[in-house]
Structure formats: C-alpha cells, structure tokens
C-alpha positions as CSV (number, residue, x, y, z in Angstrom):
1,M,-31.8,53.9,-31.3
2,W,-34.2,52.7,-28.2
3,S,-33.8,49.3,-29.7
4,S,-29.9,50.1,-29.6
5,L,-29.6,51.2,-25.8
6,L,-31.7,48.4,-25.1
7,V,-29.2,45.5,-26.5
8,L,-26.1,47.9,-25.0
9,C,-27.7,47.4,-21.2
10,L,-28.1,43.8,-22.3
11,I,-24.5,43.3,-23.5
12,L,-22.8,45.4,-21.0
13,P,-23.6,43.7,-18.1
14,V,-22.7,40.0,-19.9
15,F,-19.2,42.2,-20.8
16,F,-18.7,43.5,-17.6
17,S,-18.9,40.0,-16.2
18,F,-16.7,38.4,-18.4
19,F,-14.4,41.7,-17.6
20,L,-14.2,40.5,-13.9
21,K,-14.1,37.2,-14.1
22,Y,-11.2,37.7,-17.2
23,F,-9.5,39.6,-14.5
24,K,-9.8,37.6,-11.6
25,T,-8.3,34.8,-13.2
26,L,-5.2,36.7,-14.3
27,K,-4.6,37.5,-10.5
28,N,-5.3,34.0,-9.1
29,P,-2.9,31.3,-9.8
30,P,-4.8,28.8,-12.5
31,F,-5.6,25.1,-11.5
32,P,-3.1,22.8,-13.1
33,P,-3.5,21.6,-16.8
34,G,-4.6,18.2,-18.0
35,P,-6.9,16.2,-20.6
36,R,-9.9,17.1,-21.9
37,G,-13.1,15.6,-20.3
38,L,-16.2,14.9,-20.9
39,P,-19.7,16.5,-19.3
40,I,-20.6,15.1,-16.1
41,I,-18.4,12.1,-16.4
42,G,-14.7,14.1,-17.0
43,N,-12.0,12.0,-17.3
44,L,-13.2,8.7,-15.8
45,H,-14.2,7.0,-19.1
46,Q,-10.2,7.4,-20.0
47,L,-9.0,5.9,-16.8
48,N,-9.1,2.1,-15.6
49,N,-8.2,1.0,-12.0
50,S,-6.4,-1.9,-13.0
51,T,-3.5,-0.1,-14.6
52,L,-4.1,3.6,-13.1
53,Y,-0.6,4.3,-12.3
54,L,0.8,3.1,-15.8
55,Q,-2.3,5.2,-17.4
56,L,-0.7,8.2,-15.2
57,W,2.7,8.1,-15.8
58,Q,1.7,8.3,-19.6
59,L,-0.4,11.2,-19.3
60,S,2.6,12.9,-17.3
61,K,4.8,12.7,-19.9
62,K,2.4,14.8,-21.9
63,Y,1.5,17.4,-19.2
64,G,4.1,17.4,-16.9
65,P,4.9,16.9,-13.4
66,I,1.8,17.9,-11.8
67,F,-1.5,17.9,-13.7
68,S,-5.4,17.9,-13.2
69,L,-8.2,15.5,-13.7
70,K,-11.9,15.5,-13.6
71,L,-13.2,12.5,-11.7
72,G,-17.1,12.9,-12.3
73,L,-18.0,16.0,-10.7
74,R,-14.7,15.5,-8.2
75,S,-11.1,17.6,-9.2
76,A,-8.1,15.8,-8.7
77,I,-4.3,16.6,-9.0
78,V,-1.4,14.1,-10.1
79,V,2.0,14.9,-9.2
80,S,5.1,13.0,-10.4
81,S,8.4,14.0,-9.2
82,P,10.1,13.8,-6.1
83,K,9.9,17.7,-5.7
84,L,6.6,17.9,-5.8
85,A,5.9,15.1,-3.7
86,K,8.3,16.8,-1.0
87,E,6.1,20.0,-1.3
88,I,3.1,17.5,-0.6
89,M,4.6,15.8,2.4
90,K,6.6,17.5,4.1
91,D,6.4,21.8,3.2
92,H,2.5,21.4,2.8
93,D,1.9,17.9,4.4
94,L,-1.0,19.9,6.6
95,E,-2.7,21.0,4.0
96,F,-2.6,17.6,2.0
97,C,-3.3,15.1,4.3
98,G,-6.3,14.5,4.5
99,R,-8.7,11.4,2.6
100,P,-11.3,11.4,0.3
101,R,-14.7,9.6,1.9
102,L,-14.7,7.0,-0.7
103,L,-17.8,4.3,-0.5
104,G,-15.7,0.8,-0.4
105,Q,-13.0,2.3,2.2
106,Q,-15.5,4.1,4.3
107,K,-17.7,1.1,4.4
108,L,-15.0,-1.6,5.6
109,S,-13.2,1.0,7.7
110,Y,-16.3,1.5,10.1
111,N,-16.8,4.9,8.7
112,G,-12.9,5.8,8.8
113,I,-12.4,5.1,12.0
114,D,-9.5,3.7,11.2
115,I,-5.6,5.0,10.6
116,A,-5.6,4.6,6.9
117,F,-8.6,6.3,5.9
118,C,-9.9,8.1,8.6
119,P,-9.7,11.6,7.9
120,Y,-7.2,14.1,9.5
121,N,-8.0,15.1,12.8
122,S,-7.8,15.0,16.5
123,Y,-9.3,11.4,16.5
124,W,-6.6,10.2,13.7
125,R,-3.9,11.6,15.7
126,E,-4.8,10.0,18.9
127,I,-5.3,6.2,17.6
128,R,-2.3,6.6,15.4
129,K,-0.1,7.3,18.5
130,I,-2.3,4.5,19.9
131,C,-1.1,2.0,17.6
132,V,2.4,3.5,17.1
133,V,3.0,3.5,20.5
134,H,1.4,0.3,21.6
135,L,1.0,-2.4,18.3
136,L,3.9,-1.2,15.9
137,S,6.5,0.1,18.4
138,S,10.1,-1.5,17.7
139,I,10.1,-3.0,21.3
140,R,6.5,-4.7,20.2
141,V,7.9,-5.9,17.0
142,S,11.3,-7.4,18.8
143,N,8.7,-8.8,21.3
144,F,6.8,-11.4,18.1
145,S,10.4,-12.2,16.1
146,S,9.7,-16.0,17.9
147,I,6.5,-16.0,16.0
148,R,8.7,-14.7,12.7
149,H,11.1,-17.2,13.1
150,F,8.8,-20.1,14.1
151,E,6.9,-19.5,11.0
152,V,9.9,-18.9,8.4
153,K,11.4,-22.1,9.7
154,Q,8.5,-24.2,9.1
155,M,8.3,-23.0,5.4
156,I,12.1,-23.4,4.8
157,K,11.3,-27.6,6.0
158,K,8.3,-27.6,3.7
159,I,10.1,-26.0,0.8
160,S,12.9,-28.5,1.4
161,M,10.9,-31.4,1.0
162,H,9.6,-30.2,-2.5
163,A,13.3,-29.6,-3.3
164,S,14.0,-33.4,-1.9
165,S,11.9,-34.8,-4.5
166,S,12.4,-32.1,-7.4
167,K,8.9,-31.1,-7.4
168,V,8.5,-27.6,-8.4
169,T,7.8,-24.8,-5.7
170,N,4.7,-22.3,-6.2
171,L,6.8,-19.6,-4.3
172,S,3.7,-17.0,-4.3
173,D,1.4,-19.4,-2.7
174,A,4.1,-20.5,0.2
175,L,4.8,-16.7,0.8
176,M,1.4,-15.5,1.0
177,S,0.4,-18.1,3.3
178,L,3.3,-17.7,5.4
179,T,3.0,-13.8,5.9
180,T,-0.8,-14.9,6.3
181,T,0.0,-16.9,9.0
182,I,2.7,-14.7,10.9
183,I,0.2,-11.6,10.8
184,C,-2.5,-13.6,12.0
185,R,-0.5,-15.3,14.7
186,I,0.5,-11.3,15.6
187,A,-3.0,-10.0,15.6
188,F,-5.2,-12.4,17.0
189,G,-3.2,-15.5,18.3
190,R,-4.2,-18.0,15.8
191,R,-3.3,-19.4,12.2
192,Y,-5.2,-20.7,9.7
193,E,-2.9,-22.6,7.5
194,D,-3.9,-25.7,9.0
195,E,-7.6,-25.4,8.4
196,G,-8.7,-25.9,4.8
197,T,-11.8,-25.0,4.3
198,E,-11.2,-22.2,7.1
199,R,-8.2,-20.8,5.1
200,S,-10.2,-21.0,2.1
201,K,-12.8,-18.8,3.5
202,F,-9.9,-16.4,5.2
203,H,-8.2,-15.7,1.9
204,G,-11.5,-15.1,0.1
205,L,-12.4,-12.5,2.9
206,L,-9.3,-10.4,2.5
207,N,-9.1,-10.4,-1.1
208,E,-12.8,-9.8,-1.5
209,C,-11.5,-6.7,0.8
210,E,-9.1,-5.5,-1.1
211,A,-11.2,-5.5,-4.0
212,M,-14.0,-3.3,-2.9
213,M,-11.5,-0.7,-1.4
214,G,-9.9,-0.2,-4.7
215,M,-13.4,-0.1,-6.7
216,F,-14.8,2.5,-8.8
217,F,-18.4,3.6,-7.1
218,F,-20.5,6.2,-8.9
219,S,-21.5,6.9,-5.4
220,D,-18.2,8.5,-5.4
221,Y,-17.5,10.8,-7.8
222,I,-21.6,10.9,-9.8
223,P,-23.4,11.2,-6.4
224,F,-27.1,11.1,-8.2
225,L,-26.0,8.3,-10.6
226,G,-25.3,6.5,-7.3
227,W,-28.4,4.2,-8.0
228,I,-26.0,2.6,-10.6
229,D,-24.1,0.8,-7.4
230,R,-27.5,-1.0,-6.6
231,I,-28.6,-2.4,-10.1
232,T,-24.9,-3.7,-10.7
233,G,-25.0,-5.4,-7.4
234,L,-21.8,-3.5,-6.2
235,R,-23.5,-2.1,-3.3
236,A,-24.8,-5.6,-2.3
237,R,-21.3,-7.0,-2.7
238,L,-19.8,-4.5,-0.4
239,E,-22.5,-5.1,2.2
240,Q,-22.0,-8.4,1.6
241,N,-17.8,-8.4,2.4
242,F,-18.4,-6.4,5.3
243,K,-20.9,-8.3,7.0
244,E,-18.7,-11.5,6.6
245,L,-15.5,-9.8,8.2
246,D,-17.8,-8.3,10.7
247,T,-18.8,-11.1,11.9
248,F,-15.5,-12.8,12.0
249,Y,-14.0,-9.8,13.8
250,Q,-16.5,-10.2,16.5
251,E,-16.0,-13.8,16.6
252,V,-12.0,-12.8,17.5
253,I,-12.7,-10.2,20.0
254,D,-15.5,-12.8,21.9
255,E,-12.5,-15.5,21.8
256,H,-10.4,-13.1,23.7
257,M,-12.7,-12.1,26.1
258,D,-14.1,-15.5,26.7
259,P,-13.4,-16.4,30.7
260,N,-12.3,-19.6,30.1
261,R,-10.3,-18.9,27.5
262,N,-6.6,-20.4,27.8
263,T,-3.9,-17.7,28.4
264,P,-1.4,-17.6,25.6
265,E,2.1,-17.0,26.4
266,N,2.6,-13.6,24.7
267,E,-0.3,-11.8,24.4
268,D,-1.3,-11.0,20.5
269,L,-2.6,-7.4,19.3
270,I,-6.3,-8.2,19.9
271,D,-5.2,-8.6,23.9
272,V,-3.6,-5.2,23.8
273,L,-6.3,-3.4,22.3
274,L,-8.7,-5.0,24.7
275,Q,-6.8,-4.4,27.7
276,L,-6.4,-0.2,26.0
277,K,-10.4,-0.6,26.0
278,N,-10.5,-1.1,29.4
279,Q,-8.2,1.0,30.7
280,R,-10.3,4.1,29.2
281,S,-7.1,6.5,29.8
282,F,-7.3,7.8,26.5
283,S,-9.1,10.7,24.9
284,V,-10.9,8.4,22.6
285,D,-12.6,5.6,24.2
286,L,-12.1,2.1,22.0
287,E,-15.3,0.2,21.5
288,N,-14.9,-2.8,19.8
289,D,-15.7,-0.9,16.0
290,H,-12.5,0.9,16.8
291,I,-10.5,-2.4,17.0
292,K,-12.3,-3.9,14.1
293,A,-11.5,-1.1,12.1
294,V,-7.6,-1.3,13.3
295,F,-7.8,-4.7,12.8
296,M,-8.8,-5.0,9.4
297,N,-5.7,-2.4,8.7
298,M,-3.3,-4.7,10.1
299,L,-5.0,-8.2,7.9
300,V,-4.8,-6.0,4.9
301,A,-1.8,-4.2,5.1
302,A,0.2,-6.5,6.7
303,T,-0.2,-9.8,4.6
304,D,-0.8,-8.3,0.6
305,T,2.4,-6.2,1.1
306,T,5.1,-8.3,2.6
307,A,3.9,-11.6,0.4
308,A,4.2,-9.3,-3.0
309,T,7.7,-7.5,-2.0
310,T,9.2,-10.9,-1.4
311,I,7.8,-12.3,-4.3
312,W,8.9,-9.5,-6.6
313,A,12.3,-10.0,-5.1
314,M,12.7,-13.8,-6.0
315,T,11.6,-12.7,-9.2
316,L,14.3,-9.6,-9.9
317,L,16.6,-12.3,-8.6
318,L,16.0,-15.1,-10.5
319,K,15.8,-12.5,-13.7
320,N,19.6,-11.5,-12.5
321,P,21.6,-14.4,-12.2
322,R,24.8,-11.9,-11.4
323,V,22.6,-10.3,-8.1
324,M,21.4,-13.4,-7.1
325,K,25.1,-14.7,-6.8
326,K,26.6,-11.4,-5.1
327,V,23.9,-11.6,-2.6
328,Q,24.0,-15.6,-1.9
329,E,27.4,-14.8,-1.2
330,E,27.3,-12.3,1.0
331,I,24.6,-14.0,3.2
332,R,26.6,-17.6,3.2
333,N,29.6,-15.8,4.0
334,L,28.2,-14.4,6.9
335,A,26.2,-17.3,8.0
336,G,28.9,-19.8,7.6
337,E,27.9,-22.6,10.0
338,K,24.3,-21.7,10.3
339,D,21.4,-23.1,9.8
340,F,19.4,-19.7,10.1
341,L,20.0,-16.1,9.8
342,Y,18.2,-13.9,12.4
343,E,17.5,-10.1,13.0
344,D,21.0,-8.8,13.9
345,D,22.7,-10.9,11.6
346,I,20.7,-9.2,8.7
347,Q,22.2,-5.8,9.7
348,K,25.7,-6.7,8.9
349,L,24.7,-7.3,5.0
350,P,24.6,-4.3,3.2
351,Y,24.6,-5.8,0.0
352,F,21.1,-7.4,0.8
353,K,19.9,-4.5,2.4
354,A,20.8,-2.8,-1.2
355,V,18.7,-5.8,-3.3
356,L,15.7,-5.2,-0.7
357,K,15.6,-1.5,-1.7
358,E,15.9,-2.0,-4.9
359,T,13.1,-4.1,-4.9
360,L,11.3,-1.7,-3.2
361,R,11.8,1.1,-5.6
362,L,11.2,-1.0,-8.9
363,H,8.0,-2.9,-7.5
364,L,7.1,-1.1,-4.0
365,P,3.8,-2.4,-2.7
366,A,1.3,0.3,-3.7
367,P,2.9,2.0,-6.9
368,L,0.0,4.6,-6.1
369,L,0.1,5.6,-2.6
370,L,-3.4,6.8,-1.0
371,Q,-5.7,9.2,-2.2
372,R,-5.1,12.4,-0.1
373,E,-7.2,15.3,0.1
374,T,-6.7,18.6,0.5
375,N,-8.1,20.2,3.8
376,E,-7.7,24.0,2.9
377,A,-6.9,25.4,-0.2
378,C,-3.1,26.1,-0.6
379,I,-0.3,26.9,-3.9
380,L,1.1,24.3,-5.3
381,D,4.0,24.8,-7.7
382,G,2.5,28.0,-8.8
383,Y,-1.0,26.3,-9.3
384,E,-3.9,27.5,-7.0
385,I,-5.3,23.7,-5.2
386,P,-8.8,24.3,-3.7
387,A,-9.4,22.3,-0.7
388,K,-11.2,19.3,-1.3
389,T,-9.1,18.0,-4.4
390,I,-8.1,14.5,-4.4
391,V,-4.2,14.2,-4.5
392,Y,-2.3,11.4,-6.3
393,V,1.2,10.8,-5.8
394,N,2.6,8.6,-8.4
395,A,5.8,6.8,-6.7
396,W,5.9,4.3,-9.7
397,T,6.6,7.4,-11.7
398,I,8.9,9.2,-9.1
399,H,10.4,5.5,-8.4
400,R,11.7,5.8,-12.0
401,D,12.4,9.4,-12.6
402,S,15.6,9.6,-14.8
403,N,16.6,12.7,-13.0
404,S,17.2,10.8,-9.5
405,W,18.3,7.4,-11.0
406,K,20.7,6.6,-13.7
407,Y,19.1,3.5,-15.7
408,P,16.2,3.9,-13.8
409,D,14.7,0.7,-15.2
410,E,17.5,-1.6,-14.6
411,F,17.7,-3.9,-11.4
412,L,20.8,-2.6,-9.8
413,P,21.2,-2.9,-6.4
414,E,24.4,-1.4,-6.1
415,R,22.8,2.4,-6.4
416,F,22.2,1.9,-2.4
417,L,25.9,1.0,-1.8
418,D,27.9,4.0,0.1
419,N,24.6,6.7,0.1
420,T,22.0,7.5,2.9
421,I,19.1,7.0,1.1
422,D,16.2,5.0,3.0
423,F,12.7,4.5,2.8
424,R,12.2,6.6,6.1
425,G,10.3,9.0,4.5
426,Q,13.4,11.6,4.4
427,H,14.4,11.3,0.6
428,F,11.5,12.0,-1.3
429,E,12.5,10.0,-4.8
430,F,12.3,6.9,-2.5
431,I,8.9,6.5,-0.7
432,P,7.8,3.0,-0.9
433,F,6.2,3.5,3.0
434,G,4.9,7.0,1.8
435,A,6.2,9.9,3.7
436,G,4.9,13.4,6.5
437,R,1.8,12.6,9.1
438,R,0.3,9.7,6.7
439,I,4.0,7.6,6.3
440,C,3.0,3.7,7.0
441,P,2.9,3.2,10.7
442,G,3.3,-1.1,10.0
443,M,6.7,0.1,8.4
444,I,9.4,-1.1,11.3
445,M,7.0,-4.8,11.2
446,A,6.8,-4.9,7.7
447,I,11.0,-4.5,7.2
448,A,11.7,-7.2,10.1
449,S,9.6,-9.9,7.9
450,L,11.0,-8.6,4.5
451,D,14.3,-8.8,5.9
452,L,13.9,-12.3,8.0
453,I,11.9,-14.1,5.1
454,L,14.1,-13.0,2.0
455,V,17.4,-14.0,3.6
456,N,16.3,-17.6,4.7
457,L,15.1,-18.3,1.6
458,L,18.6,-17.3,-0.2
459,R,21.0,-18.7,2.7
460,S,19.0,-22.0,2.2
461,F,18.6,-23.1,-1.3
462,D,20.0,-22.7,-4.7
463,W,16.6,-21.5,-7.3
464,E,16.7,-22.6,-10.4
465,L,13.8,-22.3,-13.1
466,P,11.7,-25.5,-14.4
467,V,13.2,-27.2,-17.2
468,G,12.8,-25.4,-20.6
469,M,11.9,-21.9,-18.9
470,K,14.7,-19.2,-19.6
471,K,14.9,-16.2,-17.1
472,E,14.0,-14.5,-20.1
473,D,10.1,-16.3,-19.9
474,I,9.4,-15.3,-16.4
475,D,6.8,-12.3,-16.4
476,T,6.4,-9.1,-14.7
477,E,2.8,-8.5,-15.1
478,V,0.5,-7.3,-12.4
479,L,-2.6,-7.7,-11.2
480,P,-5.3,-5.1,-10.6
481,G,-5.4,-4.0,-6.7
482,I,-4.4,-1.7,-4.5
483,T,-1.3,-3.5,-3.8
484,Q,0.9,-4.4,-7.1
485,H,1.1,-8.0,-7.1
486,K,2.5,-10.8,-9.6
487,K,0.2,-11.5,-12.0
488,N,1.2,-15.1,-12.5
489,P,2.4,-17.3,-9.7
490,L,6.4,-17.5,-9.4
491,C,7.5,-21.6,-9.6
492,V,11.0,-22.4,-9.1
493,L,13.2,-25.5,-8.4
494,A,14.3,-25.2,-5.0
495,K,17.9,-27.6,-4.4
496,V,19.1,-27.6,-0.4
497,R,22.3,-26.0,0.1
498,I,24.8,-28.3,0.9
C-alpha cells in the first residue's frame, strides 16, 4: 500500500505538469509547422545558402505559405504569399521590422550603425532620415544625372567599337563596370575603371564583402560551436575583409578632408556626409564609422543590384525576340533622330516601363528580402510568433504566386500595362524593393540608373547571339549570394543601329 502511494505521489506531479502544459497549448496559438530537424542543429543541415530561396519555395509547397524552421538554437519563419507579406510589412510592420544580429553583417556594418542591418530603434530612424533627405532624395538623384549620362555614353562608345569590328561583347562585364563607375563617382567622386590593379582590387573587396554578408557562421546559430568559425578560417577571412574595407573607406575620407584637395564641380555623397558631421545638427553625432557604414551600403547595394537587373533584362529580351522587337520599336519611334534618351523621355515609354517591371518580377535583385526579426511577440495568420524570431519573406515565390499572376513563369510585360501595380511598396504581390519601414531607401537612385542604361542599350544597338548560338542556349543559372547574379556572363553581338 505504501509503495503504491509513493508511486502515486511521484506520478501525480508529472501528470499534473503535463495536464497544465497541454491545456496551455490549447489556449495559446501554436507556432507554425515545419520540417523536423535534428537535435541542436535543427534544419541547418537541410539548407544551402546558395539556393536558399528555391529550397524555401519547395518547402512552402509542402507546408504552406507560412512555416517554421529551426536554425540551430534560433527559431525562424518563412512567408511566401502576398497576404502574409502585407501583414508583416504593413499591418504588423512595427513588430516585424527588426534585424537579427548576424556576425558577418554586423562586423561589416560597424556593429549595425548603417541603414540595412541596423536594429529598429531611434538611431535607425535618425540615420535613415539623414540618408533619405540628404543623400537619396529625388532632388539629389537628379543632381547626379550628368554623371549617369556621361558614363552611359562612354559605355555606348565602347560597345560601338566592338560592334564596328564584329567582336563579341561581354555585356555582364560592361554593365558591372558601368554601375560601379557611376556609384563611385556619385559616392566619392572617383572612378576606378581605368586604373588596372586598383580596379581589380576594388572589385575583389566588394565581391568578398557580399560573400561575407551571406556567409553561414556557427556563432550566429549555435554560439557554443563558434570556435569552428575560427578553425575553418572564416573569422580571419571576415576580419581581413573588414580591415581592407576600413582602410579603403578611411583613405577616401582623408582625401576629402585634405585642405589642398581640388574642389570638385559637384559635391559627392562623402562631401555631404562630412558637412553633416561638422554641422552637429542631428540627435546622432556623426563620426567616421557612421560614414563608413553608410558608405558600405551605397557601394554594395547600388553596384551589384543595378548591374544584375540590367543583365537579366537583356537576357530575357534575347530569349524573347517578340518583346525585344516591340520595346525597341517603342523606344525608336520616340527617339526619332535623337542619339541619346534622357530621364524625361523614358517617362513616355509605357511598354519599356512594363519590361523593366516584368524583369524585376522574375529576377528581383534579392530573391529573399533581407532577414527581419520580431521585436515582440505577435499573432500572424493564427500562429503565435515569439519575439526574436527570424523572418524570411520569400519574394521570389511571391512574385510567382499563381493566385496573383497568370502564367507566372512566363516573361509577359503586357501584364503591367493598363494597371496600377508598382514596386513602391503598396502592392504586396510585387515587392522587389521590399515594403514598409524597411523598404530600400535607394530605390529612386536604382531606377534612375536602370532606366537610363537599359533604354539606351536598346535604342543604340540591334542585339544578336554569337554565331552558332540559339536563344534556347542562353542559360538562366544563378550565382550564390544575397544578390541574384546570372552565373555565366552574357556575351552578345551588338550591331550599331543605322
């Protein structure tokens, strides 16, 4: 009898604990379902950074438009529908606008004092306001139009030289060179494209920077295994990239602060930031590290994304001769005898604008928007999402949602004619620049460059594939990285339009 009572006394607390936990679970909304993971590492072994958006798309077909992942010791959710994107980036934007602190991003952004990777707080609001008002406004973008015009004309001349000798043009290299030159001149008044070794070093620094930002570090997800990052050399590689970039930024700042520097005709963005630093008229006291962090955002975001999108546009047009012919006819009918089209002209080209939108739908610069993190617990689609949950918005999947788009995998610019769908963050089936508080602040500058480059490439040349190559041979493979780059260079024959 006593032994039975003892067993009962031992069992009752366990049963009572289970009973409370069970009813508490019934009372509280559950966490979204997801694939089963392993102890400690969770689902990390099932994911590959290079094609993560495709893997998440496949999982969404099984688990639905919202599902969960266990990333080591951290929880994450993935959303893949316009409805849920709207809830996250509009209805509950305040709860979902944080940023997870990931090692590579934090190191290269000077511990998150930039715009992109900074946590949501009063500092972020102030630094974003400074950048939007003083660096990225429509007036400032317009002031840099002469730089864009000059550099695009220079590229057209170089391609014309290739065309005159029937040489194949590596359009990928030409466009990356162009966008880098434009942003370097706008940001710090210098071009690296004619400087041989310096150019190669500069591009290498930027490529490594982007790689480090998207790199998997054990420290981020399983902190007690962070020592592996040191053994593999990843931490040393990150430190080296940061050191080299920091030296580069400091050299640029020192050049601008030199009293003997020749005063440029137009001030660049570093000039503007240094002036703001000296004014001390903000709640944030700008120091050199703040300038460097913002500078990093400009270089990495502006050069890569603009070049990648233009290359995808040309790729899609070459694979779709009907669309190529139609858009070139529109452009050339407007251009008439003009040998160059400017910003005002482009606003009169509705089909061209539709081509650009359709390119951004199929090949948006970042197929996975930068990770968000919940600032506090909230309810999403009937599920309870705790604070500090990492949030992935799979824009690639959303842009191919068959409920929003007819024939979603086809390149059909006509879908954007005679409707109001735009990329400014109000239509959640189309979010190439994100939406809400975290929408890309450089959108105006990016579109200005994209428009000008693409319209003049299409006005100036007829484009053909190299001998023996058919449109079906043009690949659409993608390189790993935050930005969706075409894996193999786009090499084409340009013929000067007579």
